[in-house]
C-alpha positions in Angstrom: -133.8 -36.6 35.0 -131.8 -39.8 34.2 -128.6 -40.6 36.0 -125.6 -41.0 33.8 -123.7 -44.3 33.7 -119.9 -44.2 33.9 -118.4 -46.3 31.2 -116.1 -47.7 32.4 -116.7 -47.2 36.1 -113.6 -45.7 37.6 -112.3 -44.6 41.0 -109.0 -43.0 41.9 -106.6 -42.4 44.8 -103.2 -40.9 45.3 -100.0 -42.7 46.4 -96.9 -41.0 47.7 -93.9 -41.6 45.5 -91.8 -42.7 48.5 -94.2 -45.6 49.2 -92.5 -48.9 49.6 -95.7 -51.0 49.6 -97.0 -49.7 46.3 -94.1 -50.8 44.0 -93.4 -54.1 46.0 -96.9 -55.4 46.5 -99.6 -53.5 44.7 -98.5 -51.9 41.5 -98.3 -55.3 39.7 -101.3 -56.9 41.2 -104.0 -58.2 38.8 -106.8 -57.0 41.0 -106.9 -54.6 44.0 -109.6 -54.6 46.6 -110.8 -51.3 47.9 -112.6 -51.4 51.2 -114.5 -48.4 52.4 -114.1 -48.7 56.1 -117.1 -48.4 58.4 -118.0 -47.7 62.0 -115.8 -49.6 64.3 -112.8 -49.7 61.9 -110.8 -46.8 63.3 -108.2 -49.2 64.7 -108.0 -51.1 61.4 -107.5 -47.8 59.5 -104.6 -46.8 61.9 -103.1 -50.3 61.5 -103.4 -50.2 57.7 -101.9 -46.7 57.5 -98.9 -47.6 59.6 -95.4 -48.5 58.4 -95.4 -51.7 60.4 -94.4 -54.8 58.5 -97.7 -56.7 58.9 -100.6 -54.2 58.8 -103.2 -56.9 58.6 -102.5 -58.6 62.0 -105.8 -58.9 63.8 -108.0 -58.0 60.8 -110.4 -60.5 59.2 -110.0 -60.4 55.4 -111.5 -62.0 52.3 -109.6 -62.5 49.0 -111.3 -63.1 45.7 -110.2 -65.7 43.2 -108.7 -62.9 41.1 -106.7 -61.7 44.1 -108.6 -58.6 45.4 -108.3 -58.4 49.2 -111.1 -56.9 51.3 -111.5 -56.0 55.0 -114.4 -57.8 56.6 -117.3 -55.6 57.8 -116.5 -52.7 55.5 -119.4 -50.6 54.3 -118.4 -51.2 50.6 -116.0 -53.3 48.6 -114.8 -52.3 45.2 -113.1 -55.1 43.1 -110.7 -53.2 40.8 -107.7 -53.3 38.5 -105.3 -50.5 37.5 -106.4 -48.6 34.5 -103.8 -45.9 34.5 -101.2 -44.1 36.7 -100.5 -40.3 36.3 -97.5 -38.7 37.9 -98.4 -35.6 39.9 -95.6 -34.0 41.9 -94.6 -36.1 44.9 -97.6 -38.4 44.3 -99.0 -40.6 41.6 -102.7 -40.6 40.8 -103.8 -44.2 40.4 -107.0 -44.7 38.3 -108.8 -48.0 39.0 -111.4 -49.7 36.8 -114.2 -51.1 39.0 -115.2 -54.7 38.1 -117.5 -55.3 41.0 -119.2 -53.5 43.9 -120.6 -54.8 47.2 -122.5 -52.4 49.4 -123.5 -52.8 53.0 -125.8 -49.9 53.7 -126.3 -50.9 57.3 -122.7 -50.0 58.0 -122.0 -46.2 58.2 -118.7 -45.2 56.5 -116.0 -43.3 58.4 -113.9 -40.4 57.3 -110.7 -38.9 58.7 -110.3 -35.2 59.4 -108.3 -33.2 61.9 -106.6 -36.3 63.2 -110.0 -37.8 64.2 -112.3 -40.5 62.6 -115.8 -39.4 62.0 -118.9 -41.5 61.4 -120.4 -40.4 58.1 -123.9 -41.6 58.8 -126.4 -40.7 56.1 -128.6 -37.8 56.8 -132.1 -37.3 55.2 -132.3 -34.8 52.4 
């Protein structure tokens, strides 16, 4: 069986309509960096999700020439631009076109469920 190729490659996320950061800093950006946070990033995730004025204090970041910003040590980086935005109730669905992908398989991704961060280490099939 042959794997299908997404053309163009897309990823999506939802943004609350009351967000102040999205319209002021992100919606008009030429490129957006998506960092899939990994083991050891629970503090970074809490900082980035806060409403504090400078969420990046203490974080090491990298910015591409096109302006995509990434968190150092993440398990994956997606260099993206906004493809489309769809209004959906009290949120908007933001569809991003992926221009580049960097994967660090040695770093286990984390997830957030029941107010706890979980290590999503790969398990054998």
